[in-house]
C-alpha positions in Angstrom: 102.1 98.7 122.3 99.8 99.6 125.3 100.8 102.8 127.0 99.5 101.6 130.2 100.6 98.1 131.5 97.7 95.7 132.1 96.7 94.7 135.8 95.2 91.2 136.0 94.6 90.3 139.6 93.8 86.7 140.5 90.4 85.8 141.3 89.6 86.3 145.1 92.3 89.1 145.3 90.4 92.0 144.1 86.6 92.7 144.9 86.3 94.9 141.9 88.1 92.7 139.5 85.8 89.9 140.6 82.8 92.1 140.0 84.1 93.0 136.5 84.5 89.4 135.8 81.1 88.6 136.8 79.7 91.1 134.2 82.0 89.8 131.5 81.2 86.2 132.1 83.1 83.5 130.2 85.3 86.2 128.5 87.0 87.0 131.6 88.8 90.5 132.0 89.5 92.2 128.6 92.5 94.3 127.8 90.3 97.3 128.6 89.4 96.0 131.9 93.1 95.4 132.7 93.8 98.9 131.8 91.2 100.3 134.0 92.4 98.0 137.1 95.3 100.4 137.6 92.7 102.8 139.1 90.6 100.5 140.8 87.9 103.0 141.7 87.6 104.3 138.1 87.4 100.6 137.0 84.5 100.1 139.4 82.6 103.1 138.2 83.5 102.4 134.7 81.8 98.7 135.4 78.7 100.1 136.8 78.0 102.8 134.1 78.8 100.4 131.3 76.7 97.6 132.9 73.8 100.0 132.7 74.4 101.6 129.5 74.9 98.2 127.6 72.8 95.9 129.5 69.9 97.6 131.6 68.4 100.0 128.9 65.2 99.8 126.9 66.8 100.4 123.5 66.3 97.7 120.9 69.8 95.9 120.8 70.4 96.6 116.8 69.7 100.5 117.6 72.3 100.5 120.5 74.8 98.7 118.6 74.9 100.6 115.4 75.3 103.8 117.4 78.1 102.1 119.1 79.7 101.1 115.8 79.5 104.7 114.3 81.2 106.1 117.2 83.8 103.5 116.6 84.3 104.2 113.1 84.5 108.0 113.6 87.1 107.8 116.3 89.2 105.1 114.4 88.6 102.8 117.6 89.4 99.5 115.9 89.2 97.5 119.3 85.8 99.0 120.1 84.5 98.1 116.5 85.9 94.5 116.7 84.1 93.9 120.0 80.8 95.4 118.9 80.5 94.2 115.3 79.6 90.6 116.3 77.4 91.9 118.9 75.7 94.0 116.2 75.2 90.9 113.8 73.7 88.9 116.8 71.2 91.6 117.0 70.2 91.3 113.5 72.4 94.0 111.7 73.5 92.9 108.4 77.0 93.4 106.8 75.5 96.1 104.4 74.3 98.0 107.5 77.4 97.6 109.2 79.2 99.1 106.1 77.0 102.1 106.2 77.9 102.8 109.8 81.6 102.1 108.8 81.7 104.4 105.8 82.2 108.1 106.7 82.1 109.6 103.2 78.7 108.6 101.8 75.9 110.8 103.1 73.7 108.7 105.8 70.4 107.4 104.8 67.4 109.7 105.9 64.8 108.0 108.0 62.3 108.8 105.3 64.4 107.0 102.7 66.5 104.6 105.1 67.0 101.6 102.8 68.9 99.4 103.6 68.4 100.5 107.0 65.1 100.7 109.1 63.7 104.1 109.8 64.7 103.9 113.5 68.2 102.8 112.6 68.6 105.4 110.1 67.6 108.1 112.8 69.8 106.6 115.4 72.9 106.5 113.2 72.5 110.2 112.2 72.0 111.2 115.7 75.1 109.2 116.9 77.5 110.8 114.1 76.3 114.3 114.8 77.0 113.8 118.4 80.4 112.3 117.9 81.6 114.6 115.1 80.1 117.7 115.9 79.1 117.1 119.7 76.1 119.6 119.3 73.4 117.7 117.5 71.0 119.7 115.3 67.5 119.6 116.7 66.2 118.1 113.4 68.1 114.9 114.1 66.7 115.0 117.8 63.3 115.2 116.5 63.9 112.4 113.9 65.0 110.1 116.6 62.2 110.8 119.0 59.7 109.8 116.3 60.9 106.2 116.6 61.5 106.2 120.3 58.8 105.3 122.9 59.7 108.3 125.5 62.0 110.4 127.0 63.8 107.7 128.8 64.7 106.1 125.6 66.2 109.4 124.3 68.1 109.7 127.3 69.4 106.0 126.9 70.5 106.8 123.2 72.2 110.0 124.3 74.2 108.1 126.9 75.1 105.2 124.6 76.6 107.7 122.1 78.5 109.7 124.9 79.4 106.7 126.9 80.9 105.0 124.0 82.7 108.1 122.7 84.4 108.1 126.3 85.1 104.3 125.9 86.7 105.1 122.5 88.7 107.9 123.6 90.4 105.9 126.4 90.9 102.9 124.1 92.8 104.9 121.4 94.6 107.0 123.9 96.0 104.2 125.9 96.3 102.0 122.9 94.5 99.2 124.6 94.9 96.0 122.8 97.6 97.4 120.6 95.4 98.2 117.8 96.1 101.8 117.0 98.1 100.6 114.0 95.1 98.5 112.8 92.5 100.0 110.6 88.8 99.4 111.5 87.6 96.4 109.4 85.6 96.4 106.3 82.5 94.3 107.1 81.4 93.0 103.7 84.8 91.6 103.1 87.1 88.9 104.0 90.4 90.3 105.2 94.0 88.6 105.2 97.3 90.0 105.8 100.4 88.8 104.1 104.4 89.3 104.1 105.4 88.8 100.6 109.1 88.5 99.7 109.9 90.6 96.7 113.8 89.8 96.7 116.0 87.9 99.4 115.3 89.5 102.6 112.8 92.1 101.5 109.3 91.5 102.6 106.3 93.7 101.8 103.5 93.9 104.2 100.2 93.5 102.3 96.4 93.5 103.2 93.6 92.1 101.0 90.0 92.9 101.6 88.1 90.6 99.2 84.3 90.8 98.5 83.9 87.7 96.2 85.5 86.2 93.3 83.4 88.4 90.8 84.2 92.1 92.2 86.9 93.9 90.2 90.3 94.3 91.8 92.0 97.5 93.0 95.7 98.1 94.3 96.8 101.1 96.2 100.3 102.4 96.4 101.2 104.8 99.1 103.4 107.8 99.2 107.0 108.3 100.5 106.9 108.7 104.5 103.4 107.2 104.9 102.0 103.7 104.8 99.1 101.9 103.8 96.8 103.5 106.4 96.7 106.7 104.5 94.0 105.0 102.3 91.7 104.5 105.3 89.4 107.0 104.7 88.4 106.1 101.2 88.4 102.3 101.5 85.2 101.7 103.1 83.2 103.2 100.4 85.1 101.3 97.5 84.7 98.1 99.6 81.0 98.1 98.4 82.2 97.5 95.0 85.5 96.2 94.6 88.2 93.8 95.9 91.0 95.8 97.5 94.8 95.3 97.9 96.9 98.0 100.0 100.5 97.4 101.0 103.5 99.4 102.7 106.2 100.2 100.0 109.7 99.2 100.6 111.1 100.9 103.9 107.5 102.0 105.0 105.1 100.7 107.4 105.7 97.1 108.3 107.5 96.3 105.2 111.2 95.6 105.1 114.0 98.3 104.7 115.8 97.2 101.8 119.5 96.9 101.7 120.0 99.1 98.6 118.4 102.3 97.2 115.2 101.9 95.6 114.4 102.7 91.9 111.1 103.2 90.2 111.4 100.1 88.0 112.0 98.0 91.3 109.1 99.6 93.1 106.9 98.8 89.9 108.1 95.2 89.9 106.8 94.8 93.4 103.4 95.6 92.3 103.5 92.8 89.6 105.2 90.3 92.4 102.2 91.0 94.7 99.7 90.2 92.1 101.4 86.9 91.0 102.0 85.7 94.5 98.4 86.4 95.7 97.2 84.7 92.2 95.0 87.8 91.4 93.4 87.4 88.2 94.8 90.1 85.5 94.4 92.3 84.3 93.2 94.0 87.4 90.7 96.8 87.1 93.1 99.6 88.3 96.2 100.5 90.2 96.1 103.7 92.1 99.0 105.5 93.4 99.7 109.0 95.1 103.0 111.0 95.2 106.1 108.5 94.9 103.4 106.0 94.7 101.8 107.7 91.5 105.3 107.6 90.1 105.3 104.0 90.9 102.1 103.4 88.9 103.4 105.1 85.9 106.6 103.2 85.9 104.3 99.9 86.4 102.3 101.1 83.1 105.7 101.0 81.3 106.9 97.5 82.4 103.6 95.5 82.9 100.9 96.9 80.5 99.2 93.5 80.5 98.4 93.4 84.2 95.9 96.5 84.5 93.2 98.1 82.8 92.8 101.7 84.4 95.7 103.6 86.2 95.0 106.7 88.5 98.3 108.6 89.4 97.7 111.4 91.8 100.0 114.3 92.9 103.0 113.0 91.0 105.1 113.9 87.8 106.5 111.5 85.0 109.8 113.4 85.1 111.6 114.6 88.2 112.8 118.2 88.1 116.7 118.4 88.4 116.8 120.5 91.4 115.0 117.6 93.4 118.0 115.4 93.5 119.8 117.9 95.7 116.6 118.6 97.8 116.3 114.8 98.5 119.9 114.7 99.5 119.3 117.3 102.0 116.3 115.7 103.5 118.2 112.2 103.8 120.9 114.2 105.5 118.6 116.0 107.9 116.8 112.6 108.7 120.2 110.8 109.3 121.4 113.5 111.6 118.3 114.3 113.5 115.7 111.5 113.0 112.4 111.7 111.2 110.6 114.2 113.4 112.3 117.4 112.1 111.4 116.1 108.6 107.8 115.7 109.5 107.8 119.2 111.1 108.4 120.6 107.7 106.7 118.0 105.4 103.4 117.9 106.7 102.6 121.6 106.6 103.9 121.4 102.9 101.6 118.6 102.1 98.2 120.2 103.5 96.8 123.7 103.0 96.5 126.1 105.8 93.4 125.3 108.1 93.5 121.4 107.3 92.8 119.2 110.3 96.1 117.3 109.6 98.4 120.2 110.5 99.4 121.4 113.8 96.4 122.8 115.7 93.9 120.5 113.6 91.7 117.8 114.9 93.9 115.0 113.4 97.3 116.4 113.4 99.0 113.5 114.6 97.6 111.1 111.8 100.0 112.0 108.9 102.8 113.4 111.2 102.9 110.0 113.1 103.3 108.1 109.9 106.2 110.3 108.9 107.8 109.9 112.2 107.1 106.1 112.3 109.2 105.6 109.0 112.6 104.2 109.6 115.2 106.6 108.6 117.0 104.2 106.2 113.6 103.0 104.7 112.9 106.7 103.8 116.4 107.2 102.4 116.2 104.2 100.2 112.8 105.3 99.1 113.7 108.7 98.3 116.5 107.6 96.2 114.0 106.4 93.7 112.7 110.1 93.2 116.1 111.3 92.2 116.7 111.6 88.4 114.0 109.6 87.0 112.2 110.1 83.8 109.4 108.0 83.0 107.7 110.2 80.1 109.7 108.6 77.2 107.5 105.8 75.8 104.8 106.3 78.4 102.0 107.2 75.7 102.7 104.1 73.9 102.6 102.1 77.2 99.2 103.6 78.0 97.5 103.1 74.7 94.2 101.0 75.0 94.2 102.1 78.7 92.1 104.4 80.5 94.0 107.0 82.6 93.2 109.5 85.3 95.6 112.2 86.6 94.5 113.8 89.8 95.9 116.7 91.8 94.9 118.6 95.0 94.1 122.2 93.9 96.6 123.5 96.5 99.4 121.2 95.8 101.9 123.8 94.4 102.8 123.4 90.8 101.4 119.8 90.4 98.1 120.5 89.2 99.5 122.2 86.2 102.1 119.5 85.6 99.5 116.8 85.5 97.1 118.9 83.5 100.1 119.3 80.9 101.0 115.6 81.1 97.2 114.9 80.5 97.3 117.0 77.3 100.7 115.5 76.1 99.3 112.1 76.6 96.1 113.0 74.7 97.9 114.3 71.7 99.6 110.9 71.6 96.4 108.9 71.5 95.9 108.0 75.2 92.6 108.2 76.8 93.6 110.4 79.6 91.7 112.6 82.0 92.6 115.3 84.7 90.9 116.4 87.8 91.8 118.8 90.4 90.4 118.2 93.9 89.3 121.7 95.3 91.0 122.9 98.4 93.1 119.8 98.8 96.8 119.5 99.1 99.4 116.7 98.3 97.3 113.9 99.6 93.7 114.5 98.6 92.4 111.1 99.6 93.4 112.1 103.1 92.1 115.7 103.4 89.2 115.6 100.9 88.4 111.9 100.7 84.8 112.6 99.7 85.6 114.8 96.7 88.3 112.4 95.5 86.0 109.4 95.9 83.4 111.3 93.8 85.9 111.7 91.0 87.6 108.2 91.2 84.2 106.1 91.5 83.1 107.9 88.3 86.3 107.0 86.3 86.4 103.4 87.8 82.6 102.6 86.9 
């Protein structure tokens, strides 16, 4: 929820509030305005600055808006994206162009070869990206943008747009304005829906669907233990250009129900089938993709529901749980029940990501996965962890996977798992399965999180 309460002074009781209302027009005071009015002078200065940057500059509207949208995408500022995407389309931006601004893991078009952008949009987008991600903009990107601007005034205006909306996005995210920090930035070329699907009495799974059209192939994604479906955020924009996408929170995680009883892999695998059936998704779907516990779930799904999919990607998992894991999970469950999820997050996240990763302490995004772990309910974690004790999916797995295409992936720095999955690939191949293995250089336990571009390069090749 918002971290700073909203202030909404009645008309005629606040000169500053009324001035902001005048700028906003029929919309009235937004949640951002109501947050800022906790400090009226800051709200007043903000209103003056944003009025000039947004409404009193000489930049083309589409150029201004695509820069703002790249800032929003880079900073995961969902509120900012939602409030500017329609302005961008009103200014002439297409959904395909919005997707380019949204996708952080495909190289941006060059002004010399800008399609489907225009040269000025390509130059502006590259400038905004560098300013937001690196702060220091390379001279080559400044020179490219200047080529398409009228004068130095417009260069200053473009610089100010990027800087100002970085300020805006940072306040929006830090204060959780609009209560949107748990919401993902939308995927422009899709129709998005959310569902709460009952998989057994009293247990509902929170499911999101991003659909391009009736002809695009379907993918479903299965998250790891102690995370939720936001863990896929970095890779979905690029995949949304080709595929219809389903993500969901496994039992006891994210917005899904905490189950009354411990989970098993067959139960979790059946959940995938229930989601597909309830949503009336045509089967076989193109691929099911899972990681860690989600990877084990996909392998179990292969056993029980071989008619429902064509391809399978299992990441950073194993077909048989080591005997020592049962005791380790007992200890982790006991720790969480005694002290909460924070101590577990403190030891888990550094184990998942290699030294120097931006997702561990001191990194630029250290809170992203840590907050997913601490946000998992203790009993949800405990129920899910039970599924990882004493399982063995390997017997009969090759028979279930025959006539399917299988890709096993591991982060290069995920302990013993690269070797485990390479051995599994070789065992499946011996039994006639079309199986491959890929190691993601430099990545840890969640390669789609800490090496999304490299993971996508491998996955898109396999899915094609």
